[in-house]
N, C-alpha and C positions, 0 to 999 in steps of 0.2 A: 461780399457777398452777391453774387447777381440774384437776383429776383426771381422766383419759383411761383410759378401761380397753376392752381389748381381749382378747379370747379365753373361753374357757371351761374348766371342768372336772370330771371325773364322780365325782373324791373330793376329799379336803381336801387343797389343796397346803401345802408349807412355802411361806414368803414370805423373799424374799431381797430385800435392800434394798440399791441399787449392783451393779454386775457388776463395776467395775473396767477395766482394758485385754484386747485379745484376747491378748497374748502372754504376759503375766502373770498373769492370772487365770481364762483359758478351760478351763484343765483341772478347777480347780473347779465351777466352774458345771456342766461335763459330769458329773463325777465325783457331785454331787448330784442331778443329772438323774435318773440311772443307778439311784437307790435310791426317789426317789419324785417327784413331780409339783412341779413349781417354779413359782411365780408371780414375776415381777420388778416390783418399785417402781425407776423410774429417772424421772430428769429430761428423758432425750430417749428418741426411738421405740427399740423394740428391733431390732438390727441383726445382729452377728453369734450374738448372744444366743438369735435365734427358735428354733433346732433344739432346744435344751434347754429351752423355757417351753411351760406348756400356757396360758399367758396372760401380759399386763403392764399395768401402769398407769402413766401419765406424773404424775408428781406433783415437785414440789420436794422431794426427799428430804433436803434440810439444815433444812428447814422441820418441826418435830417434830410441831406441831398440827395441819397438814395433812397428812403421812403418817400420824398416829395417826387423823383422819376418813378416809382411804382405806381403812385397813387395817379400820376397824369396820365400813366399809359393804361390803368383802369378807367379810370374817367372816361378816356377816349372812347373805350370799348363798350362801358355798361353804363357810365353817367354814376357819379355818387350822390346821395341825397344829403351826407352829412359825415361829417367826421368826429369820432370823440376818443378818450382815453379814460380808465380810471385807474391807471398805474402810473403812480406817483412820478417815477423816473422819465414816463413816456409822453407826459404832457404837454412840454415843450415843444415835441416832435408834432404831437397833433396838431397844436394850437399853427406851427408853420407850416404845415400841411393844407390844413382848412384855408389859410390865407392864400397860399399857392393857390389853391382852387377855387378862390373866391366866395366860400361859404362861409356861414357863421361860424364864429370863433370867440375867444378869449382874447385876442389879442398875443402876438407870440412875442412882445416884448414885455406885456404886461404877465403871461405868466412864468417867464424868466425871472421876473421879479417875485414872484410869489416863491420859485425854488428858492432863491437865493434870499435868505433871511435878512441879512446884513442890506440889501438892496431895497428889502421890504421895509426895514426900519429906515431908510434914509427917504424914501417916497413918504410914509406915514408922517415925518418930522415936518417934510417940506408944507405938508397938507394939513399939519396940526391934530392930527389922527391923535387920541390918548391911547398911549402905549408904554412900556416897561423903557429903561434909559437904556442903551447899546451899544456895544464897542467889539470891534473884530479886531482879533488879537494873534500873534503869531508865536509867542513864547509866554512860558511861565512868569519871566518877569514881568512881562507887557500887562499879562492879566492879572499880576500882583497891583501894580499900579493902578490899573483902570479899578478894581475893586476896590481898593482904598479911596478911590476918587468918587464914587457912587457911595460907598459904606455898605458893610456887611447888615443883615445876609445878602449875599448876590445869588444868581443864579449863571449855572456854567453852560453850556450847550453848544452841539456842531451849529455849523452856521447852513448845512443844505441836506439835512436829513431829515426823518419823519417819525412819527408814532412815538414820540418823547424818548427816541432812544437817544441816551448818552447824556440827557439832560439831568443836572444835579443841582441840589440846594446846599451852599456853602456857608458856615455861619460864623467861621471866623478865616483868618490869616492862615493858622495851620494846617486847616482842612483842603485849601486851595490846590496845594502840588498835585495831591492826590487825583481831586477831582480833574484837576485841567488835564492830567496823563489818561484817565479814564474816558473824558470828553474826547482829546484829541485821537485818540485809539478806537474810538467808536467809527465805524466804514459799512457801507455797503457796496457789494462787490461792482456794481455795476456804474459808481459814482467815481469823479474824479478826487484825489484828496487836494483841497486848497490849501495855499501857504498858510492864511489869514484864516481857519477854517473852524474856530471857537470864537463864540461870543460870549462877553460877559455881560450880565444884563442885572439891573435893578428888579430886587423881588416884589412881585406884585401878589398881594395878600389876598385872602376869599375863594371860595370855591372857582373853579374852573368849570366853562359849559363849552359845547360845540353846538352850531348850528351850520345845519347844511341847507343852501338856497339854489336859486335858480336865477340868474342874473341876465337879464335880456335887454340887449341895446343900453347897459350901463344901469339899467333899474333892477334892484334887487327885491327878489320876492322869498321871504324866509319860508323854509317849507317845515323846518321841525327843531328844536331844542333836546339835545343830550346833554344830560350831566354826568358829569365824568368821576367815576371813582378812583382813586390813585393809592398806592402802596409802594413798599419797598424804601420808605423815606431814609435816607435823603434824598433819594430817585425818585422822579415824578412818573413813576410805571403804570399804564394805564390799567387797571385789574376789571374796569366794568365800566359802561354806562348806562343810562336810566331815562328812556325818553317816554312823556306824557303827552300823548295827542294834543291835548288843550293847555299845554303848559303856559301858563303867564308870562312867560320871558318873551315868549313869542310876539306879543303886542306891546310891549315895554318901551314905549316912545324913544328914551336913551339909548337903550340896545339896538333899537332899529336904526336909530339916525347915526350911531356910530359903525354899524354893520354898512351901510350904504356910504360913510364916509371913506372908510376902510377900500372898499372896492373902486370908488370915483379917483380915489388917490392912486391907484395902482394902474388906472385906467384899463380895469377888467371891461368886455362889452357883453359877450353871449356864451356861456358855459355853466355848469354847476359847479358849485364853490363849496368848502368844507372851513369853515372860519372856527378858529378857537379863542375863547373870550374870558379874560380871570375877571371877578365881579367883586371889585375891590371895595374898600371903605371909602373911597375918595370918587368911585364912578367905576364904569366898565373900561379895560384897557385891552386893547386888540392883542394876542400874543403873535396870532398869523393868520395868513390866509393860503389855503391850500385849492389848487386850479382843479380839483376833483370833486366826487362823490366822497365822504369819509371811508376811512377803511374798519376793521375789525369787526366786520356786520354790521356796522352801525346802523346804513339804510336798511339792511334786512328787519333789524330789530324795530325800524321805526314805521316800518310797514305793518308790522304786526299790530303797534299800536293805532296807525291812523287808517289802516286800509289803503294808503297811497301806495301805489308801485313806484317806485324812484325809480328802477330802469327803463321804462316808458317814458317818462318825464324826461330823461337823461336825452334819449333817442329823439323826442321831438323837440327838445332846446336845441340840438347838433342840427336839426334843419329848420331852426328860426323861427318854432312855434313857441310862445309863451305861454306857462302853464295857467291853468285855472285853479283858484283856490276855492274849496269847498268847504262846508262845515265838518268839523271834524267830531269823533266818538269822546267818549267820555273813557279813555281805557291806557294802562301803561305797560309797557315792554322793558323787560331789563335782560341784560348779557352781562354774564361775569365769567372770570377766565380763572382757572385752578392753577395753580403751581406749588410744585411740591416746598415742602422746610428746608429744604439743603439740597446741594448737588449730588446726583445720582444716577445710576443707570437703572433703566426701568428693566424689572424684571415680570411684572405683571402689569393690568389694566384693567378692571371690571367694571361694569356697569349693571346695575340693578333696575330691571324697568318697572316689576310689580310694587306697586304701593305707593307711587308715585302722586302727589296731587293734581288737582286738573290743570293749574296752574302753569304747572310744567309744561312748557313747549317743546323742548328738544334738548337731549342731552349729547355732544358731539366728543367723541373722543378723539386725541389729536395724536399720540403715539403708542407704538407699540415695543414688545420684547426688546432690548438692547439699544433702545434711545438713550442717550445721553441727555441729561435736563441740566440745566445749570442756570441758577436763580437772578435776577437782578443785580447787579449790571452786568455780569460776566455775559446773560444770554437775556433776550427781549420775548418778542413773539414766540423763539423758540424754546424758552423755558415753562411753557405753559403746557399740562397735559389733557384737559379737557374743558368744554366751553357748556355753560348753563344758561340757558335761554328761558325766562318764564313770562305770562304775560296774566296780566289782572287789573282790576278796577283802580288799584292805587300803588304807590312803590312801596308800600308797608306792606301788602300782600304779596307782591312779586319778592320781596327780601325774607318772608317767611317761608313760600316755596321754595327760594334757592336754598336757603340753610338745608332744608330736608333733603331736597336734591343731590346735594353734595355729600350727605352720608349715603348715599348710594353710588358713587363713585371711589372706589378704593383701588388707591395706587400702591403697588408695591416696589421697591427696588433696593439696589447696593449703593449704599452712601461712596461717594468718591474720596480718596484718600487727601485729596488737595481741597476738599471742600471746607467753609470758612465754619466757625463752630454756630451753632443755632443760636441766637440772641432771644 
């Protein structure tokens, strides 16, 4: 694809590579645009993004060489202040572009290591970062042998996906073939399929958290903690997140140490990151580090709790500006995702706004009539029909408001003939 450029700018813009989807990422693009001019690189023509842009370039943003050429041309014409991406698939290209322009970056090699979980594990092992035991496998026979050497239960997960897609807990050898097949079939249309694309890992017990942080010249500044809510066992479907502005885990010395050690092991320099950690009985263990802000509207939810605009933080960091950490309020925000009880085709989805508690910040319908919904593991994000966001003083108050809000969201649908039985 030849690069096609539209627009102009009076001052040097921030270059954003890939915009994501309207529902899940508009708030970030809007936020970035309020602090600086934004130029977008994307494969398609700008649509919903247009109000937030001074210009855009159509280019294959999965082709690093083509994207670098387009960026060099734009930089010669306008100058680029910084490069960022919050699109999981495109963060390696964004890092390569920033390096080519001599701008602050996470480091192209380090960002690639984040995308490849097998390579992440190798880096962590070399630096003695606490983590689960892990092996990349290419067959169910190899998976069985590795699982036996680790000892059950084990976790089966894709090597290069995100959002807990295709991740499953396996309790015994009999369940392994089905789990392996499900994980092997999990895919994202823009990612190549790896021959040894499945990881067999030891199970890390305890609750899971994520920490979004600003990494500046290799030093990590934790910004907020999200406590993950999971469902649809034995799969690790992310059904919600809870962010308390003053979560004590932000200042837990061992968590902070491990977080810094993980970033140092990967060689990350200057970027926003989203790190997932299990709080096990033997201490925190790093599950993965993502070279971007968290998805699932987690930074949006965190902003409601903390009052900090993380899009602005990301834009300034892309310019090399280290964030300042201010006193945070005593407040909690929570996001919950609603799923049907079985696979179905949507007939109606109705949201009743009247009578909602003040703590309900927003209900977002995700589907309309005719949409097919399949519950995990057949679908993940696409299996959700609505989002409920609540804000209150405590997690308990958020959860009470969420329970009321769910009753105001009514889904009706026709079950699919091939739907599994409801347990």
